[in-house]
N, C-alpha and C positions, 0 to 999 in steps of 0.2 A: 227662196233666194231673194235677196234685196239688191236692187240696182239704184245707184245714185247718179242722176243726170245733172252734171255740173254745167250750167249754162253761162258762157262767158261772152255773150253778146248783149249790148244794151238796147237792141232794136225790137225786142218783144216778138210779136207775131210777124213782123216784117223781116225777121232774120232768116236768111237763106240757110245758114248753118243749122239753126235750131230746127227748121222744117225737115232737113235731111236727117237729123238725129231722131226726130219724132218718127220718121219713116222706119228707121231701124228699130226703135223701141216698140212701135205698134206691131211690126212684123214679128218681133221676138215675143211679144205678149200673145199674139195669135197662136204661136207654137207652144208657149208656156203660160197658160192663163193665170196661174197662181203666182206669177212674178209680181213682186212688190216694187213699185217705182216711186222714187222721191225726187222732185225737182229742186235744185238749188240755184236760185237766180242771183248770181254774184253781184250784179249791178243794183240789186235791191237790198243787199246786205250791208250792214255797218260793221265791217270787219275790225278787229282790234288793231290799234296802231302799234307798230313794232318800234317803240321809241327806246330811249336809253334805259328807262326803268325796267321795261320788259326784257331787254337784252341782259341787263345785270341779273335779273331774276332767273333768266334761263341758265346763266353760268353758275349761279348759286345752286340751282336744281341739279345740274350736271355734277357739281362737286358734293352733293348730298347735304348741303347746308340747311339749317332750319329757317323757314321763311316766316316773317312777321305776318300779321293778319292782312294788311293791305297787299303785300306782295303775293300772298297765297291766293287771295281773291282774284288778283290780276292774272296769275298763272293758271288758275282753274278755268278762266274764261277761254284761254287759248287751248289748254289741254282738252277741254270738253269738245271743241270744234275738231281737234285732231282725232280724238277717240271716236267721235261720231263718224268721221271718214272711214276709219278702220273697221267699223261695225258692218259695213256693206260688203257684199260678196263680189259685186261687179260694178263697173263705172262706165259711164258714157260722158265724155267731155266734148261739148260742142263749142268750138272756138274759131272765130275768123282770124286770119293772119293780120296782125298789126305790125307794121314796120319790121317785117321778116320774122316775127316771133309771136308771142301770145299777148292778148290784151292785159293791161296792167292789173286789172281786178283778178285775173286768174293767177298772175304772178304773186299778188298779195296773198291770195288764198293759199297757194302752195307754200309761201313763206310762213304762214300761220300754222299749217298742219304738219310741216316737216320738222317734227320735234323728236329729240333723242328720248328713248324709253317708250315711245309710242309708235313711230313709223320706222325707226331704226335704232340700233344700239352699237356701241363701241365694244370690241372684244380684243383679246390679246393678238389676234391675227388680222384685225381690220374691222371694217364696218359690216354689220349684218342687217339686212332689211327685215322688217317685222310684218309687213303687209304681204305675206306670201300666199300663193295659191288663189290669187284673184285675177280677174280678167278685166282689161280696159279697152274700150273702143274710143278712138279719137276721130271726131267728125270735124273737118276743117273746110273753110272756103277761102280761096285766094283770088285776088284780082288778076294776077298774071299766072303764067305756067311755070311752076317750080318742080316739075316732075323730073325723074332721072333722065339724063340726056339733054335736058333743056339748059341753055346758057345760064338761066337764073337759079338752077338747082343749088349752086354753092351758097345762095343767099337764104336758103330754107333753114333757119335756125329754130323753127317751130317744132318740127317733128323730132329733130335730134335732141332738143331740150326736153320735150315731154318724155321721150323714151329714156333719157338719161336720168332725170330727176325721179321718175317713178320706178325705174329700175333700181335706183339707189335704195328705195323703200321696199324692194322685194317684188314689185309688180313687173314681171318680165313678159307676160302674155299680153302684148299690146298690138292692136290692129288699127290701121288708119284708113279712112275714106276721105280723100282730098278732092273737093270740087274745084276745078281750075281749068282754064282761066275764066273768070266770070265778068270781067270788066272790059273786054275787047268789043264785043257787039252783043246786042240783046238776043239775037238768034243763037249765037254760040253759047251764051250764058244759059239759055233755056235747055239747049242740048246737053251741056255739061251737068246741069242740075238733075236732069232726067237720068243721065248715066250714073250720077252719084246715088240717086234714090234707088236705082236698081242694084247697084253694088252694095248699098247698105242693107237692102232687103235680102239679097242673096247671102250676105254675111250672116244675117240673123238666122237664116235657115240652117246654117252649119253648126250653130251653137247648141250644145246639149248640156243639161245639168245632171 
């Protein structure tokens, strides 16, 4: 089994989100020692720019047109990143909440990998996701409390977005561990991080391959 850890925090070892994700991964590896884990540090990646040329190439690809050498090279760079994503069996996304949603680097990465013919395809009856039978764990950290029942829950566009976009690609087995609220007081933050670590560890114990 291959697990891709998509790290969407720029804070490195200081990231609370990444530390909780590592708690999950380490617990999972304790149960499944043969698990292969690859880290993808999005803030250290130079992702392809999705400019006009790339967009036109995408529509040419959808239409089945023949690409010239430059366009093919450009498209191969994007397709390779998308195909690499699909090659994994399981995903962990560690992402702090930024402005009620995801960090821009994660959105950029999703825009790169979400390509027709690789993560989804158009059929006579609609769209079919191609990344099926895979599991995703999303570890998030939030400054405020966006849990169900909280007045701020309606502002949580992070979980709904991630469930929707990866569900579009066929990944419907998605679990969340949300550490929140972390910016009220230091003591409360410590307690909530400890709770999230336990939740992550307990979740790992339920996963079988």
